[in-house]
N, C-alpha and C positions, 0 to 999 in steps of 0.2 A: 504494500500500500504506500501511497505517496501522500503525505500530509503537508498542506501549505501553511499551517499555523499551529502553534502549540495547543490551541483550543481543540482543533481537529484531532490532534494526537491524543489528547486526554479523553476525547469523546469516543475514540476507537471505532469510528464508523457506526456508532449506535450500540455498540456492545460494551460500553464503558462499565456499566454496573457488573456484568459478568466478569470482565477482565480484571478490573481493579478489586472486585470482591474476592475473586480467586487468589489474587496476589496477597491480599490482606489475610485471608485464611491460612495460606501457606506460610507467611511471615510469622503469624501467631503460633502456628504449630511448631515451627523451627525454634522460636523463642521459648515456648513451653517445654519442648524436649530438652533444650539446653539447660534450663533451670532444673528440670527433674533429674537430669544426669548429674549435675553438680550437687544437688541435694542427696542423691543416692550415694555418691562417692564420699561425701562428707560423713554421712551416717555410717557407711561401711568402715571408714578409717577410724572413727570414734569407737565402733564396736571392736575392731581389731586391737586398738590400743587398750581398751578395757579388758579384753580377753588376755592380752599379754601381761597386763598388770596383775590380773587374778592368778595367772599361772606362776608369776614370780613370787606371790605371797603364799601360794599353796606348796610350791616346791622350792624351798630355800636352798 
């Protein structure tokens, strides 16, 4: 497609709602996945540290 103005580009030939809505959903999904991965990693590291400390106190 050839757009002659920024307004035509953002209108996407009448499909702007679908195109930009899809982009927004994709961006939100990627952001949410990143946040969940960071949270899971932090939780796992805390659990491993806790288990390691418990093991040190049980087996001196």
